[in-house]
C-alpha positions as CSV (number, residue, x, y, z in Angstrom):
1,M,69.4,29.7,48.3
2,A,67.5,27.7,51.1
3,G,67.5,31.3,53.0
4,E,65.5,32.5,50.5
5,D,63.4,29.7,50.1
6,Q,62.2,29.6,53.9
7,G,61.6,33.5,53.5
8,A,58.9,33.3,50.4
9,S,55.5,34.2,51.5
10,P,53.5,31.7,51.5
11,E,51.3,33.3,49.2
12,T,53.8,32.3,46.4
13,K,53.6,28.9,47.4
14,V,49.6,28.0,46.8
15,K,48.9,28.3,43.1
16,T,45.7,29.8,42.5
17,K,42.7,27.5,41.1
18,E,40.9,29.1,38.0
19,P,37.0,29.3,37.9
20,P,35.4,26.4,36.3
21,E,34.4,27.6,32.7
22,T,30.8,27.5,32.7
23,M,28.9,26.3,28.9
24,D,25.8,27.7,28.1
25,D,23.3,24.4,26.5
26,L,21.5,26.6,24.2
27,A,24.5,28.5,23.1
28,M,26.1,25.4,21.9
29,E,26.2,24.2,18.5
30,T,24.3,20.8,17.7
31,K,23.4,19.2,14.9
32,R,19.8,19.4,14.2
33,T,17.9,15.8,13.3
34,A,15.7,16.1,10.1
35,L,12.6,13.9,9.2
36,L,14.7,12.9,6.0
37,D,17.4,11.7,7.9
38,R,15.5,9.5,10.1
39,L,13.5,7.9,7.0
40,E,16.9,7.7,4.9
41,S,18.3,5.5,7.8
42,Q,15.5,3.5,7.9
43,L,15.4,2.9,4.2
44,K,19.4,1.9,4.5
45,K,19.9,0.4,7.6
46,G,16.6,-1.4,8.8
47,P,14.6,-4.5,7.8
48,S,13.1,-4.6,4.3
49,F,9.5,-2.6,3.9
50,T,6.3,-3.6,2.7
51,T,3.9,-2.0,0.5
52,R,0.4,-2.9,1.2
53,L,-2.4,-1.8,-1.3
54,L,-6.2,-2.7,-1.2
55,F,-8.7,-2.3,-4.0
56,A,-12.2,-3.7,-5.3
57,F,-13.7,-4.2,-8.3
58,N,-17.0,-5.5,-10.2
59,V,-16.7,-8.5,-11.0
60,S,-19.3,-11.6,-12.6
61,D,-20.9,-13.7,-10.0
62,D,-19.7,-16.8,-12.6
63,R,-16.7,-18.6,-11.3
64,K,-15.7,-19.1,-15.0
65,V,-15.1,-15.7,-14.8
66,Q,-13.3,-15.5,-11.7
67,R,-11.3,-18.9,-12.4
68,A,-9.8,-16.7,-15.5
69,I,-8.7,-13.4,-13.1
70,D,-7.4,-15.8,-10.9
71,Q,-5.2,-17.8,-14.0
72,E,-4.4,-14.1,-14.9
73,F,-2.7,-12.9,-11.6
74,T,-1.0,-16.1,-11.0
75,D,0.9,-15.9,-14.8
76,W,2.1,-13.1,-14.0
77,R,3.4,-13.9,-10.7
78,K,5.4,-17.1,-12.3
79,T,6.6,-14.9,-15.7
80,T,7.7,-11.7,-14.0
81,A,10.9,-11.1,-12.1
82,G,9.9,-10.5,-8.7
83,A,6.6,-11.0,-8.8
84,Q,6.9,-13.7,-6.2
85,A,7.1,-11.3,-3.6
86,V,3.6,-9.8,-4.5
87,N,1.3,-11.8,-1.6
88,G,-2.2,-11.1,-1.0
89,I,-5.9,-12.3,-0.9
90,L,-8.6,-11.6,-3.4
91,I,-12.0,-12.2,-1.9
92,Y,-15.2,-13.2,-4.3
93,T,-18.2,-11.4,-2.7
94,Q,-20.9,-11.6,-5.6
95,S,-20.5,-9.2,-8.0
96,V,-17.7,-7.5,-6.1
97,A,-14.2,-8.6,-5.7
98,L,-12.0,-7.2,-2.6
99,H,-8.1,-7.5,-3.0
100,L,-5.5,-7.1,-0.5
101,L,-1.2,-7.1,-1.8
102,E,1.5,-6.9,0.1
103,G,5.0,-6.6,-1.0
104,P,7.2,-4.5,-2.8
105,T,6.0,-0.7,-3.9
106,E,7.0,-1.2,-7.7
107,M,5.6,-4.5,-7.9
108,I,2.7,-3.4,-6.1
109,F,2.0,-0.7,-8.7
110,N,2.4,-3.3,-11.5
111,A,0.3,-5.7,-9.7
112,L,-2.4,-3.1,-10.1
113,A,-1.7,-2.2,-13.6
114,L,-2.1,-5.6,-14.6
115,F,-6.0,-5.8,-13.0
116,H,-6.4,-2.3,-15.1
117,S,-5.3,-3.9,-18.3
118,V,-8.0,-6.4,-18.2
119,S,-11.1,-4.7,-17.2
120,A,-13.6,-2.7,-19.4
121,E,-11.9,0.2,-19.4
122,V,-9.3,-1.4,-21.3
123,R,-10.2,-4.3,-23.3
124,K,-13.4,-3.1,-24.9
125,V,-14.8,-6.6,-26.1
126,P,-17.8,-7.0,-24.2
127,E,-17.9,-9.3,-20.8
128,V,-19.0,-12.4,-21.2
129,Q,-21.9,-14.1,-20.7
130,P,-22.6,-16.3,-17.4
131,G,-21.4,-19.4,-17.6
132,T,-19.4,-18.9,-20.6
133,T,-15.5,-19.5,-20.3
134,P,-13.8,-16.1,-21.5
135,R,-12.0,-17.1,-25.1
136,P,-10.9,-14.6,-27.6
137,N,-13.2,-13.4,-30.1
138,E,-12.5,-13.4,-34.0
139,K,-10.1,-10.8,-34.1
140,G,-8.2,-12.9,-31.2
141,E,-9.3,-9.7,-28.6
142,L,-9.8,-10.7,-25.1
143,P,-12.8,-10.1,-23.0
144,A,-12.9,-8.1,-20.5
145,L,-12.8,-9.8,-16.9
146,L,-13.7,-6.6,-14.6
147,S,-14.9,-3.2,-14.0
148,G,-14.7,-0.3,-12.2
149,L,-11.6,-0.7,-10.5
150,R,-11.4,1.6,-7.4
151,V,-8.3,2.0,-5.0
152,L,-9.4,2.0,-1.3
153,H,-6.2,1.9,0.3
154,F,-2.6,2.6,0.1
155,T,0.2,2.2,2.5
156,E,3.9,1.9,2.6
157,L,6.7,1.2,5.0
158,H,5.4,-1.8,7.0
159,G,7.9,-3.5,8.4
160,V,5.8,-6.7,9.4
161,S,4.5,-8.9,6.5
162,V,1.1,-10.2,7.5
163,V,0.4,-12.3,4.0
164,K,1.5,-15.1,3.3
165,S,1.9,-16.4,-0.4
166,W,-1.4,-15.8,-2.9
167,C,-4.7,-17.1,-3.1
168,S,-8.8,-16.3,-4.1
169,L,-11.9,-17.3,-1.9
170,V,-15.4,-16.8,-2.4
171,H,-17.1,-14.9,0.1
172,P,-19.2,-17.9,1.8
173,G,-21.9,-15.0,3.3
174,R,-25.0,-13.3,1.7
175,P,-25.9,-9.5,1.7
176,T,-28.2,-8.7,3.9
177,G,-29.2,-4.9,2.8
178,N,-27.9,-3.2,6.0
179,Q,-25.4,-1.3,4.3
180,M,-24.6,2.3,6.2
181,P,-24.8,4.8,3.6
182,V,-21.3,6.1,2.3
183,E,-20.4,10.1,3.0
184,E,-17.5,12.3,3.1
185,A,-17.4,12.1,6.7
186,N,-17.1,8.5,7.2
187,C,-16.0,6.7,3.8
188,H,-12.4,6.8,5.7
189,E,-14.1,4.7,8.5
190,L,-15.4,2.3,6.6
191,V,-12.4,1.7,4.4
192,F,-10.2,1.4,7.6
193,S,-12.7,-1.1,9.4
194,C,-12.9,-3.5,6.1
195,Y,-9.2,-3.6,6.2
196,K,-8.8,-4.4,9.3
197,K,-11.1,-7.5,9.4
198,V,-8.6,-8.4,6.0
199,L,-5.8,-8.1,8.0
200,C,-6.8,-9.8,10.9
201,L,-8.1,-12.9,8.9
202,C,-4.5,-12.8,7.4
203,L,-2.6,-12.9,10.9
204,K,-5.3,-15.7,12.3
205,V,-4.0,-18.0,9.0
206,Q,-0.5,-17.4,9.4
207,K,-0.9,-18.7,13.1
208,L,-3.3,-21.6,12.2
209,L,-0.8,-22.5,9.3
210,D,2.0,-22.4,11.6
211,G,4.8,-22.7,8.5
212,E,3.0,-24.3,6.1
213,A,2.3,-22.3,2.7
214,D,1.4,-24.9,0.3
215,D,-1.8,-23.2,-2.3
216,S,-4.0,-26.3,-0.7
217,S,-3.5,-25.8,3.0
218,L,-3.8,-22.3,2.6
219,N,-7.1,-21.8,0.6
220,K,-8.6,-24.5,3.0
221,T,-7.0,-22.3,6.0
222,Y,-8.6,-19.1,4.7
223,K,-12.3,-20.9,4.6
224,K,-11.9,-22.0,8.1
225,A,-11.1,-18.5,9.0
226,A,-14.1,-17.0,7.0
227,D,-15.5,-15.8,10.4
228,E,-13.3,-12.8,10.3
229,L,-13.8,-11.9,6.7
230,P,-15.7,-8.4,6.3
231,S,-19.3,-8.6,5.3
232,V,-21.1,-8.6,2.1
233,D,-22.7,-5.4,2.7
234,E,-19.2,-4.0,3.7
235,V,-17.9,-5.2,0.7
236,L,-20.5,-4.2,-1.4
237,V,-21.8,-0.1,-0.2
238,L,-17.6,0.3,-1.2
239,V,-17.9,-0.2,-4.7
240,S,-21.5,1.3,-5.0
241,R,-22.3,4.5,-7.0
242,S,-22.6,6.3,-4.3
243,S,-19.2,6.0,-3.3
244,A,-17.6,6.1,-6.9
245,E,-16.6,10.2,-5.9
246,Y,-14.6,9.2,-2.8
247,F,-11.6,6.4,-4.2
248,F,-9.2,6.6,-6.8
249,T,-9.7,4.9,-10.2
250,F,-6.7,3.6,-11.7
251,P,-5.8,6.5,-13.9
252,E,-6.3,8.8,-10.9
253,F,-4.3,6.9,-8.8
254,E,-1.5,6.4,-11.2
255,K,-1.0,10.2,-12.0
256,V,-0.8,10.7,-8.5
257,F,1.5,7.7,-7.2
258,M,3.0,6.1,-10.1
259,A,3.6,8.9,-12.6
260,P,6.9,10.3,-12.7
261,F,6.7,13.5,-9.9
262,Q,6.9,16.9,-12.3
263,L,8.2,19.5,-10.2
264,A,8.0,23.7,-11.3
265,L,10.1,26.0,-9.5
266,H,8.6,29.3,-9.0
267,S,12.4,30.5,-10.3
268,E,11.8,28.7,-13.3
269,L,8.4,30.4,-14.1
270,L,9.7,33.9,-13.5
271,W,13.1,33.7,-14.4
272,P,14.4,34.4,-17.5
273,M,11.8,36.9,-18.2
274,P,9.5,36.7,-21.4
275,P,10.5,39.6,-23.9
276,A,8.8,43.1,-24.2
277,L,5.9,42.2,-26.7
278,S,6.5,44.1,-30.0
279,Y,3.8,45.9,-32.3
């Protein structure tokens, strides 16, 4: 047996190495990442997200009416479940108010519906005279507190909150008459400029508060940071008659964003086929 092993050829003792298998990257099946998968993972695993809404409306330059609006919203935040999560700043500028809200999407929708419910489009009782406290009439109907509500900016999925609590503020400025005309080409720029200034105001207030959040200190801090406010002219032009066609009214916004989504597929429209006409 030993002689047989010694006489064997050296070729039989060396094992032949197989050539390495080449893999084509294009031929390998990989799972594609879809946009919906990314959004779903953000909503499920990520931090809580917040929604922002900026809208404006016409309101009397009367502190009694403005206080009545503040009271309506404050009562709603206290009595409605989950409404405490809605924060914001309401800025009165003479005959117009600008309101930024931040919080969960559904609660933002409910807050917008509340302001619409006290508007002249819903309450048919005429608005109160200047200097008169809003009270129910003989039939118990409440007068309208505002009118002409328009949604200027709506945005979702923000991971950072910029507003602490909620309060209202009377703009210290006066109109100068230097208003840029609103056109289809520049309306989005005017809105975003106003929106950005309100955000910068809220961020400055957060920095000045440094943890304090009671109502008295919040209102005083907003007054200290009033230099960050958009000018009265910038706000007035967004609610002028010339800009009415560029922004959503509440019924239009409700139909697009708040109402249940109705989807009709082509297959549902084409099948079953309608019966043949008989004469």
